[in-house]
C-alpha positions, 0 to 999 in steps of 0.5 A: 410807941410810934404814933403810926402804930395806933392804926394797928389797934381797934378804937376805944372811942370815936367814929370813923373818919368821914369820906369827905370834908368840906372847907368853904366850897372845896371838898376833900376826899379821904385818902387814908387814915393816919392815926386813930387814938383815944383822943383824936383821929387824923387822916390824909385828904385830897382836893376833890378832882385833883391829881395826886400831889402835895398841893392838893393834899391836907390833913384833917384832924378831929377830936372825939366828942362821944361819951366814954360810958357815963363820962361826957367827954364832948367838952374835952374834945372841943377844948383840945381842938380849940387849944391846938388850933389856937397854937397853929394860928399863933404860929402861922408866920413860923416857917417849919410849922404846918399852917392851919387852913380851917376849923371844921365843925365843933372839934375838927381842923384842916391843916397844911399837909407836909410831904416827907417822913417822920424822923424815926422812919429815916435811917441813921445812915446817911441820916440828916445833916447838921443843918437840919438840926440847926434849922430845927433848933431855929424853929423851936426858938420861934415857937418859944418866942411866941410863948408856947412849949411844944411839950412832946419833942421826946417823940421823933415822930413829931419831927418831919424830914420834908422831901427837900431835906428840911425839918418841920415840927408837928403835933401840938396836941399837948403843947402849952402856952401862957393863959394868965399873962398880965394877971398879977399873981397867976402870971408869976406862977405860970411864967416859970412853969412855961420856961421850965417846959421850954427847957425840956423841949430843948433837952429833948431836941439835944437828945435826938440830935446827939443820938443822930449826930454825936459827931456834932458835939464835943465831949463836954457838950455831950456830957452837958446834953445828958444832964437831966433835971429832976422832973425829967428823971422822975418822968422817965421812971414813971413812963417806962412802967406806964408804957409797958403796961399800956403796950401789953393791954393794947396788944392783948385786947385792942390789936386789930385782927 
């Protein structure tokens, strides 16, 4: 399900996005809600008094901290916010990843707005160039060099095609990185897991690439690109029924009328 579809559904939890957000002495006012799901809400905001334009726009994302029935999920929301903000801080020098501007409150953040469209919204013809994917692969390499796996590249929505035609990698909500580096035993256990997840990132990048531009691959390369590890195969088996059930329940009970 494309992330943009979430705005079609009634929220299961969370509060409406605020009309304005303050970063230091700067006020940003809400332009529109972009996403509102179980974990977080994201909106486009514009600097107060500024004319329409990318330089005046930011994205505000806030993780929900309200309870779900008897479950106190506040710590989860604060932890998820801290994780994603930490990733963006670590990737601050990587061109092609949005810059974190500020953390806001206990579970919110404001980041750079990147004008463009996500890759799913871009028609296959004329589509994007080979240079686009070469640049995207270079961005992913830089993310990996900093000890992070994106972990959600199966969604073309997480790849932006900027207005200038270049790529941008977004949404590090479920990314992972080394947390026990230097610990004698845990480091040895964690490092191969991270390397595997980074290999999954590369697999999904090649999958998106070959679907968009099969002409960039030889027959042997296409065959190798289709090769899946056993964990990816199992994940695919599990994901299909899960997504079918989730889609049915959302459309049956939460579709906005």
